[in-house]
C-alpha positions, 0 to 999 in steps of 0.5 A: 213254192214259187209263189211263196218265194215271190212274197217271202219278203212280206212274210219275213216282215210280218215275222219280224213285227210279231217277233216270231223266230224261225225253226232254223235261221237259214231255211224256211219250212212252209206248209201250203194248204189250198182248197179250190173247187176240185181238190184239197192240196197240201204241199210241204216244202223247205227253202234254204238260203244257199250261196248260189241262190235259194234251194226249194225241197218239196218234202211232201205233196197230197191231193184229195177230191173232198173240196168245194164241189164236194161241199156243194153236194153235201149242202144240197143233201143237208137242204133236202134233208132239213127242208124236205117239203120245200123242193119239188125235184130231187137233187140227184139227177134223174135222166127220166125227168129231164125237166128237173136237170136245169133246176139241179144245176141252178141249185148248184149255182145258188149253193156256190155263189150265195149259200157258201159265202153266206155261211155266218151264224148271224146271217139269214139266207133266202132262195126265191122260186124264180132263182131255181126255175120254180123248183120251190113253191115259195121263198125258202128261208135258210138258217146257216146254223142248220148247215154249220151244225149238221153232221155232214158239214162237221164231217166235211171239216174234220175230213179236211182238217184232222184227217187229211193232216194226220195222213199227210204228216204220217206219210212224210216223216223222214227228211233232213236225215231225221225221223220226225214224230207228232209235235216234232215237225218244223213249220215256220209258215202256213200259206193258205189259198183257194176259195174254200178257206173262206170258211172260218171253221176250216181255216181255224181248225187247219191251223190248230191241227198243224200246230199240234204236229209242229215243233214250235206252234207259237212261232208259226206265221199265217200268210193268207192273201186277200181275195183279189190276190187269191184269184191270181195266186196260181198264175203268179206262181206259175209265172214265177216258176217259169222265170226261176227255171228259164232265166239264167240270172235267177239261181233257184233250184227245185228238188222233189221227192221221187215218190209221194205215196206208198206202193205195195200189195194189199191182199186178204190173208187166209191165215188171219180170217181173211183180214186185209194185209199190206206188204209195202215195197216202196215209199217216199223214203226208199233209197234208189238202186245204187248206180242204176238209172233209166232213160226217160225221154233223154233224161237219166232218172233214178231207179228204185226196186222193192222186193218181198214175198207173201203166202197165198192160199186158196181163194186169196185176192188182192191188189197192187196198190198205191196208198197215201195212208199210214194204216193201209190195211186198217183203212181197207178193213174199214172200207175207207178208200179215200187214201187208197188207189187199188191199181191192178187186181189179182187172185191166187189163180192168175199169178201162177200159184196153186189154188190148192196149197199155200204158195210163196209168191215173189213180188217186186216193184220197180219205180221211176221218178217221172211226173206220173210216178211210174211203177212197174209191178210184178207179182207171180205171173203178172207184170204191169206198168202203172203210169196214170192215177186210178179214179176213185170210182168206189169212193162216195166222196169222189162221186160227190165232188162230180155232182151234178155233172156225173152221178 
């Protein structure tokens, strides 16, 4: 958002030249899409022109691990599947074969610096034996179309376009005192950044998906810095933010949503054949408790409380869960953990309920809008404070994004 403020005049110039009107003449609605090596980051914000200076409202943020590193892993799988007789080592590191570890890391470097930049249908790519420490017997000629058309690559594009944008907009639906539905979101500008957006398929499909969700697709301005500028975007944005927040002559106010996810109880419902159910207690649209604050390092922050009850029968298990999905129980039922963070496990025995009979358990979440999204959750006899995100240990995408360092 701070970087966008620095280049806002350039965007407005482009808007005038293309004769595109904003959703509201007194504000800018911007969706930032950034794909780096470690994560895909979406930020949706609104900049309003106030008498005292610009006001920036962060309407939503989401980050997933399915970015450049994960694509490196998928391309390695595609190469070994498509050219099985060319490699004399396994792309998954085997500590019992330390002589192959160097080859795996060299393959990662080749994918990052040679193959991904050359993914154009009319190009031909070549890996030479000396580039990979003799890991191939002869020059390997690679047709980029083999990668571009592979199900794994197409799945990567869908995951980071259709899927993530659907989850994102479905999560942040209420702002400006209005509820927004598909084809009703105000978006004036799409801001692209990160090396991953060099993939033409990705950039085009992100734009197309956002246009499907926004109210005036023909009015969207696409702002994409050149490669030189892209390398310094983060630094410039951070410097700009420091100026705005510490220089008394720069009147820029930043407002953030207090919560960026849904919090609740994900449990197996014995009355519905053991299907997963999600009891939502707090979400990005929850209202704080009136006239109650909590001390956080000398600052008074708002307090949120969500309460509910559920019936637990014998054998019931569940998790206190952070969810970035609009369909938490369906995702869990399908085994899709990409947008779910299971935080604290429980079963019918350790929450103080009787395992012989169904028992109504009162559940409560207290939330404090700290930078860590701190949540205190109570279910029966369990009371835990959650202040650090759980790693996606069960998610294959998270494991893939760590290849080959951890596997």
